[in-house]
C-alpha positions in Angstrom: -10.1 -50.1 17.5 -7.8 -52.7 18.9 -4.8 -51.7 21.1 -1.6 -51.1 19.2 2.1 -50.6 19.9 3.6 -48.0 17.7 7.2 -46.7 17.3 9.7 -45.7 14.7 7.4 -46.0 11.7 6.2 -49.5 12.8 2.8 -50.3 14.3 1.9 -53.6 15.9 -1.8 -54.4 16.0 -2.4 -57.8 17.5 -1.3 -59.8 14.5 0.6 -57.7 12.1 3.2 -55.0 11.6 2.4 -51.9 9.5 5.3 -49.9 8.1 4.7 -46.1 7.9 6.6 -43.7 5.5 9.8 -42.2 6.7 9.3 -39.3 9.1 10.3 -35.8 8.0 13.2 -34.7 10.2 12.0 -31.1 9.8 9.1 -31.9 12.0 9.2 -30.4 15.4 10.8 -32.5 18.2 9.2 -32.7 21.6 12.1 -32.5 24.0 11.8 -35.2 26.7 13.0 -35.1 30.2 16.4 -36.7 29.6 18.8 -35.2 32.1 22.4 -35.2 33.1 23.0 -37.1 36.3 25.4 -37.1 39.2 28.0 -39.9 39.2 26.0 -42.3 41.4 24.4 -44.9 39.2 23.9 -48.6 40.2 26.9 -50.9 39.7 27.0 -53.0 36.6 28.6 -56.4 36.2 31.5 -56.1 33.8 30.0 -58.7 31.5 26.2 -58.8 32.0 24.0 -61.2 30.1 20.3 -60.5 30.0 18.2 -63.6 30.6 14.5 -64.0 29.7 12.0 -64.1 32.5 10.8 -67.7 32.9 7.4 -66.4 33.8 6.8 -64.5 30.6 3.8 -66.0 28.8 4.6 -67.7 25.5 1.6 -66.3 23.6 0.6 -62.7 23.0 -2.6 -61.8 24.8 -3.6 -58.2 23.9 -4.5 -56.2 27.1 -8.1 -55.2 27.9 -9.1 -52.1 25.9 -10.3 -50.3 29.0 -7.1 -51.0 30.9 -4.5 -48.3 31.4 -1.2 -48.7 29.4 0.6 -50.5 32.2 -2.3 -52.5 33.5 0.0 -55.5 33.8 0.8 -54.1 37.2 -2.7 -55.1 38.3 -1.7 -58.8 38.1 0.0 -58.7 41.5 3.6 -58.7 42.6 4.7 -61.1 39.9 3.4 -59.0 37.1 4.8 -55.8 38.7 8.2 -57.4 39.0 8.1 -58.6 35.3 7.2 -55.1 34.2 10.0 -53.6 36.3 12.5 -56.0 34.8 11.3 -55.3 31.3 11.7 -51.6 31.8 15.2 -52.0 33.0 16.0 -54.5 30.1 14.7 -52.1 27.5 16.7 -49.2 28.9 19.9 -51.3 29.0 19.4 -52.5 25.4 18.8 -49.0 24.1 22.0 -47.8 25.8 23.9 -50.6 24.1 23.0 -49.3 20.7 25.7 -46.6 20.9 29.1 -48.3 21.7 30.5 -45.4 23.8 27.3 -45.1 25.9 27.9 -47.4 28.9 26.5 -48.2 32.4 28.8 -48.1 35.4 29.1 -46.8 39.0 30.7 -43.6 37.9 31.7 -41.7 34.7 32.6 -38.4 33.1 29.3 -37.2 31.7 25.9 -38.7 32.7 22.6 -38.9 30.9 19.3 -40.9 31.4 16.4 -42.3 29.3 12.9 -42.7 30.8 11.3 -46.1 30.2 8.0 -46.3 32.0 8.7 -45.7 35.7 12.4 -46.7 35.3 15.2 -44.2 34.5 18.0 -45.9 32.5 21.2 -44.0 33.4 24.4 -44.1 31.4 27.7 -42.3 30.8 29.6 -40.9 27.9 33.2 -39.8 27.8 32.3 -36.4 26.5 29.2 -34.2 25.9 27.0 -35.4 23.1 27.3 -34.1 19.6 24.3 -32.5 17.9 23.4 -35.8 16.1 23.6 -37.9 19.3 21.6 -35.2 21.2 18.9 -35.4 18.6 18.9 -39.2 18.7 18.6 -39.2 22.5 15.6 -36.8 22.3 13.8 -39.0 19.8 14.5 -42.1 21.8 13.3 -40.5 25.0 10.2 -39.2 23.3 9.3 -42.7 22.1 10.1 -44.6 25.3 7.6 -42.5 27.2 4.8 -43.7 24.9 5.5 -47.4 24.8 2.8 -49.9 25.7 5.1 -51.8 28.0 2.6 -54.6 28.5 3.3 -55.8 25.0 7.0 -56.1 25.7 6.3 -58.2 28.9 4.3 -60.7 26.8 6.5 -60.6 23.7 10.1 -59.8 24.6 11.3 -60.0 21.0 9.6 -56.7 20.4 12.7 -55.1 21.9 14.6 -56.0 18.7 12.0 -54.2 16.6 12.2 -51.2 18.9 15.9 -51.1 18.6 15.7 -51.3 14.8 13.3 -48.4 14.8 15.9 -46.3 16.6 18.6 -47.4 14.2 16.3 -46.2 11.4 15.9 -42.9 13.2 19.7 -42.5 13.4 20.0 -43.1 9.6 17.2 -40.6 8.9 19.0 -38.0 10.9 21.9 -38.3 8.4 19.7 -38.7 5.3 16.0 -37.9 5.6 15.4 -38.3 1.9 16.5 -42.0 1.9 13.8 -44.7 2.6 15.9 -46.6 5.2 12.9 -48.8 6.1 12.7 -50.1 2.6 16.5 -50.5 2.2 16.8 -52.5 5.5 13.8 -54.6 4.7 15.2 -55.4 1.2 18.7 -56.3 2.5 17.1 -58.5 5.2 15.1 -60.3 2.5 18.2 -60.7 0.3 20.1 -62.1 3.3 17.6 -65.0 3.5 18.4 -66.0 -0.1 21.1 -68.3 -1.6 22.3 -68.8 -5.1 23.7 -72.3 -5.8 23.7 -72.8 -2.0 25.9 -69.7 -1.5 24.6 -66.8 0.6 23.8 -63.7 -1.4 25.9 -60.5 -0.7 25.2 -57.0 -2.0 26.8 -53.6 -2.3 24.5 -50.6 -2.7 25.8 -47.1 -3.5 23.1 -44.7 -2.6 23.4 -41.4 -4.6 21.3 -38.2 -5.0 19.1 -38.1 -8.1 16.5 -40.4 -9.5 16.9 -43.9 -11.0 14.6 -46.1 -13.0 12.7 -49.2 -12.1 12.7 -50.8 -8.6 15.3 -53.4 -7.7 13.1 -54.8 -5.0 10.6 -56.3 -7.5 10.5 -60.1 -6.9 10.7 -60.7 -10.7 14.2 -59.2 -10.7 15.7 -61.1 -7.8 16.9 -64.3 -9.6 18.8 -62.1 -12.1 20.2 -59.7 -9.5 21.3 -62.3 -6.9 24.8 -62.7 -8.3 25.3 -59.0 -9.1 27.2 -56.4 -7.0 28.5 -59.1 -4.6 32.2 -58.6 -5.0 34.2 -55.9 -3.1 34.6 -53.9 -6.3 31.1 -54.1 -7.8 27.9 -52.3 -6.8 24.4 -51.2 -7.7 24.1 -47.4 -7.6 20.5 -46.6 -6.6 18.6 -43.6 -5.4 17.0 -43.3 -2.0 13.9 -45.3 -3.2 16.0 -48.2 -4.6 15.6 -47.2 -8.2 18.6 -48.3 -10.3 21.0 -45.7 -11.5 23.9 -47.8 -12.5 25.4 -51.3 -12.3 29.1 -50.6 -11.9 32.5 -51.6 -10.6 35.5 -49.9 -9.2 38.2 -49.7 -11.9 41.8 -50.4 -10.9 42.6 -46.8 -11.9 40.2 -45.6 -9.3 41.7 -47.5 -6.4 43.2 -45.2 -3.8 46.0 -46.0 -1.4 44.8 -47.2 2.0 44.8 -44.2 4.4 47.0 -44.5 7.5 43.9 -45.0 9.6 40.2 -45.3 8.7 36.9 -46.1 10.3 35.7 -48.9 8.1 37.1 -52.4 7.3 39.4 -53.1 4.3 36.7 -54.9 2.3 34.7 -51.7 2.1 37.7 -49.6 0.8 37.0 -49.9 -2.9 33.5 -48.7 -2.6 34.5 -46.0 -0.1 37.1 -44.7 -2.6 34.5 -43.7 -5.2 32.0 -42.2 -2.8 31.3 -38.5 -3.3 30.4 -36.1 -0.5 26.6 -36.8 -0.4 26.8 -40.5 -1.2 26.0 -43.3 1.3 26.4 -47.0 0.9 24.7 -50.1 2.4 26.2 -53.5 2.4 25.0 -57.0 3.0 27.9 -59.4 3.8 27.9 -63.1 3.1 27.5 -63.7 6.8 24.3 -61.7 6.8 25.6 -58.5 8.4 24.3 -55.1 7.3 26.8 -52.2 7.2 25.9 -48.6 6.4 28.6 -46.1 5.6 29.1 -42.5 4.6 32.3 -40.6 3.5 33.4 -40.3 7.1 33.1 -44.1 7.7 30.7 -46.3 9.5 27.2 -45.0 10.4 25.6 -48.3 11.6 26.1 -52.0 11.6 23.8 -54.9 12.3 25.0 -58.4 13.3 22.7 -61.2 14.6 19.8 -58.6 14.6 21.8 -56.4 17.0 22.5 -52.8 15.9 25.4 -50.5 16.7 25.2 -46.8 15.8 28.5 -44.9 15.2 29.3 -41.3 15.7 32.9 -41.5 14.7 34.2 -38.3 16.3 32.9 -39.3 19.7 33.7 -43.0 19.2 37.3 -42.3 18.4 37.6 -40.1 21.5 36.1 -42.9 23.6 38.5 -45.5 22.3 41.3 -43.2 23.3 39.9 -42.8 26.8 39.5 -46.5 27.2 43.0 -47.4 26.0 44.8 -44.3 27.4 46.4 -43.5 24.0 45.0 -41.4 21.2 46.8 -43.3 18.5 46.2 -47.0 19.6 42.4 -46.7 19.2 42.5 -45.0 15.8 45.2 -47.3 14.4 43.4 -50.5 15.6 39.8 -49.7 14.8 39.7 -51.2 11.3 41.9 -54.2 12.5 39.5 -55.3 15.1 36.5 -54.6 12.9 38.1 -56.8 10.2 38.6 -59.5 12.8 34.9 -59.3 13.8 33.7 -59.6 10.2 35.9 -62.7 9.8 34.2 -64.3 12.8 37.7 -65.2 14.1 38.2 -64.7 17.8 41.3 -62.7 18.9 42.8 -61.1 21.9 45.0 -58.0 21.6 46.6 -56.7 24.8 48.0 -53.1 24.9 50.6 -53.2 27.7 52.5 -49.8 27.7 53.8 -50.3 31.2 54.9 -53.9 30.7 52.7 -55.4 33.4 52.1 -58.7 31.6 55.7 -60.1 31.2 55.7 -62.1 34.4 52.1 -63.3 33.7 52.9 -65.1 30.4 52.8 -68.8 30.8 54.5 -69.8 27.5 57.8 -67.9 27.1 58.2 -69.2 23.6 55.5 -66.6 22.6 57.8 -63.7 23.5 59.5 -61.9 20.6 60.7 -58.8 22.3 64.5 -59.3 23.0 64.2 -57.3 26.3 61.8 -60.0 27.6 63.5 -63.1 26.1 65.5 -65.6 28.1 67.4 -68.1 26.0 66.8 -70.9 28.4 63.1 -70.4 28.1 62.7 -69.8 24.4 65.1 -72.2 22.8 65.3 -72.2 19.0 62.1 -74.0 18.1 59.7 -71.1 18.5 57.7 -70.2 15.4 57.3 -66.7 16.8 61.0 -66.2 16.8 61.2 -67.4 13.2 58.9 -64.5 12.0 60.1 -61.9 14.6 62.2 -60.0 12.0 59.3 -59.9 9.6 57.0 -58.2 12.1 59.6 -55.9 13.5 58.6 -52.3 13.3 54.9 -52.8 13.8 54.3 -49.7 16.0 50.7 -49.2 17.1 50.9 -46.4 19.5 53.6 -44.0 18.2 51.5 -41.8 15.9 48.5 -41.8 13.6 49.4 -44.1 10.7 52.3 -45.7 12.6 50.7 -49.1 12.3 52.2 -50.8 9.2 51.7 -54.4 8.0 48.1 -54.6 9.2 47.4 -57.8 7.3 50.2 -59.5 9.1 48.9 -58.2 12.5 45.4 -59.5 11.6 46.8 -63.0 10.8 48.9 -63.1 14.0 45.9 -62.1 16.0 44.1 -65.2 14.8 46.8 -67.5 16.4 45.7 -69.1 19.6 46.6 -66.9 22.5 47.1 -63.1 22.8 49.1 -60.5 20.8 50.8 -58.3 23.4 52.2 -54.9 22.3 53.3 -51.6 23.6 53.5 -48.3 21.7 56.6 -49.2 19.7 56.6 -52.9 19.0 55.0 -56.3 19.4 56.0 -58.0 22.6 54.5 -61.5 22.3 52.4 -63.5 19.8 50.1 -66.4 21.0 50.7 -65.6 24.6 48.8 -67.5 27.3 48.0 -65.2 30.3 47.9 -66.5 33.9 44.5 -66.1 35.4 44.1 -63.4 38.0 42.9 -64.6 41.4 40.0 -62.1 41.3 38.8 -63.0 37.8 35.9 -65.1 39.0 34.0 -67.6 36.9 34.0 -66.6 33.3 32.5 -68.2 30.2 35.5 -69.2 28.1 39.2 -69.0 28.0 39.5 -65.8 25.9 37.2 -63.9 28.3 39.1 -65.2 31.3 42.4 -64.1 29.7 41.0 -60.7 28.8 39.7 -60.0 32.3 42.9 -61.3 33.8 45.0 -59.0 31.6 42.8 -56.1 32.7 43.2 -56.9 36.3 47.0 -57.3 35.9 47.0 -53.7 34.7 47.0 -53.9 30.9 44.4 -52.9 28.3 42.8 -55.9 26.6 40.7 -55.8 23.4 38.7 -59.0 23.0 37.2 -60.1 19.7 34.8 -63.0 20.1 34.2 -65.7 17.5 30.8 -64.2 17.0 32.4 -60.9 16.0 31.7 -58.8 19.1 34.5 -56.5 20.3 34.9 -55.7 24.0 37.2 -53.2 25.7 37.7 -53.3 29.5 38.6 -49.9 31.0 38.4 -47.7 34.1 35.6 -45.2 34.1 36.5 -42.0 36.0 34.6 -39.1 37.5 36.4 -36.6 39.7 38.1 -38.7 42.4 36.1 -41.8 41.7 36.9 -44.7 39.3 35.2 -48.0 38.6 35.3 -50.9 36.2 33.4 -50.6 32.9 33.4 -52.1 29.4 32.7 -50.9 25.9 31.3 -53.2 23.2 30.8 -52.8 19.5 30.4 -54.8 16.3 
């Protein structure tokens, strides 16, 4: 039998992928040797970008049947180096699945994942929850069985591996749901258009049993324009059999909570979800979002997955920003900005370190920072300053009012600077820090500079990625680190 690469319900056998049924989470788990580590991991550039190895062969050549799993090492120093780089890359990409797992020189609680001969080390701000511990066990179990030679020859297999771990995460939360089928269906729908408009879809996944199968090709032309608005949905069972085509009635709309862990566009569907319900959404931009009653479970953008454990994620945001309320109040704001594909820079400046670093004084709206000779009377920011007065992001849970206005102001060129009680500047241009180095783009340079000046920047790229720069600490040590999510 030909060599195969197998993981997460997917098998690669030279020329095809075979999808296996969902695994039963009641099966025994082999506990791998993932361990806590001392705070002494290799340093990480604050914004690393992984580059493909120029020496990687373009075509896939299955290894010799008789060769050991990592026989690529027999190819000499070059092959051994490629394998070593591939092991490290796989480890880094796996760690990036969970936003609050990060690599740095030091950190509060350390863990590791074995990938071949490489040990991928990372930190978390707190001990892992039971769900994350189970995910780490399953990941580590799989990474010890990988045929790494396949990944050297075909680097895109890493995306498939990461998706298999995303499916494992969703199975941990709902073993009865066929997540492989749901994701495959949403991905197929995402490649379709109707009258040259991308197809979007809201699925409400409920206990019980429906009729028919909405994935049948003969149904697609009819279904393409259904359940695409924020208030309409297809209620299905875990096998994508239809239970109801419905919409959220105006009488069912609930007031927006003071803070939430999902974006505003998902609020109508979230408002009618019952305790055991889940939802899966395909956005017009092709993003996939999975949610339960607590909020986000997983999101995929540009084939990149992020997996959310909201209790730990919220705590990590607080650690990064130094304020329990800022992270909780801003989460749905930055997630909304990411979905809009509109870049933004929010700078939390509780100690007022940025005032002297703002290059355009007309952006300042805080009276305590204003100088009449600088601002004059022609500033658009001053015209709206009364309308945005009282936007307090860090006072208490739910203290952030007028979120829609904050989102619109964040889309203005420049940064929104704020402290706990008020907005300080809108559209601010930040002076570059002497140590910022060469960065790729003005927004990244401004964010890194704000961090080096002593503030807490939250950067939203035009591709939707969100990046927080923060100090990672362990005992008496501290180092630069970053947290990224979608």
